[in-house]
N, C-alpha and C positions, 0 to 999 in steps of 0.2 A: 576517460573514466569508464569503468565497467561496473554494471549492476547485475548481480546474480540473485534471482528470485526463487523462492521455494515455498512449498506448503499448500499449494492448491490441490483440488481434487473434488470428489463427489461426496456430498453429505446430505443427510435427510433434513427436512424442515425441522427447525428447533435445535439443530446440532451446532457444533462449533468447529472452527478451523483457525489455525494460526499461520499467517504468512510472514516470511522473512525476506529481507532484501539487504545483501551485503555489497558495499561499495568499495572499490579499489581504484587507485590511480588518480585521486583528486588532489592536484598539486596546490590548490589555492584555498583549501578548507571548504567546509560544507556549511551553507547558510540554512538550508532546510531540506528535509526529505519528506516524501509523502506517497500516498497511494491514490490512484485514480482507477476507474473502471469503465469498461465499454461493453454494453450489451448489443446484440445484433440489431442493426437498424437504428441505433441510438447514438447520441454524441457521447464522447468521453466526459466523465464527470468526476469531480472531487469526491473522494471517500474520506480521507483524513490526511492531515499535514502536521508536521512538528518541526519547530525551528531548533537551532543549536542551543538556544536558551531554554528550550522545553515548552514553549508556547504551542498550544494545539488548536486546531479547528477541524470541524467535521461537517460532512454533508448532512443535510436535514434528515434524510431517510435512514441514516445509520446512528444518529445520536442516541446514546443510552444502550446501544448494543455492541458497538465496535470500540476498541481502545487502541490507540497508537502509542508506541513507546520507542525509545531509541537508546542504543548503547554507543555513546560517542567514541569510546576507546576502540570499539570494533567497527566503527562506521557502518553500523547495522541498524535497520529500522524494522519493527515488528508491527503486525496488525492482528490483534486478537478479535476474532469475529464470533459473537455469540448470538443465540436466538436467530439463526439464519432463516431467511425466507426464500421462496422460489424467485422472487424479484431481485434477489441479490446475485443471481446467476449472471456472470459476465467474465470477461478477461480482465484481470487486475494487473495494473502496471505500476511499477515503482518509478518515482521521479526524484531526481537529485538536482537541487539548485545550488551551485557553488557560490562562493563569495565573489569570484571573478570567472568569466568564461562561459562556455555554453552549457545549457541545461542538458542533462542526460536522462534517458528513459531505459527501463529494462525491457526484456523481450516479451514480458507478459506471462501470466500463469492463469490457467482456467479454473474458475470456481463454479461448480454446478450444484444447485440445491434442488433436490428432487427426491420423491419417495419411490 
């Protein structure tokens, strides 16, 4: 399975970014896809997750600001990030959980929120 992430970058506080993650090569179907992030010196944490059925869950710090969505036909997951804060600065990783087989991670995309 290959995951290709895009959409990271530098944004001012209060701004918005949209991350995309396209999956290919998943032979057993996708159970869930999600976004995690890791800031320097901190553990990787859940940002948002969505199942094939459309159920979502979010990390407490992003609820009400971030929205995860999914295009099953394109095997792509999106993360719309609004009202960004400096504490959202991190490397954001896409994660794919297949119906069977190993979990896959993307290479990560940097999001920096700074004035």
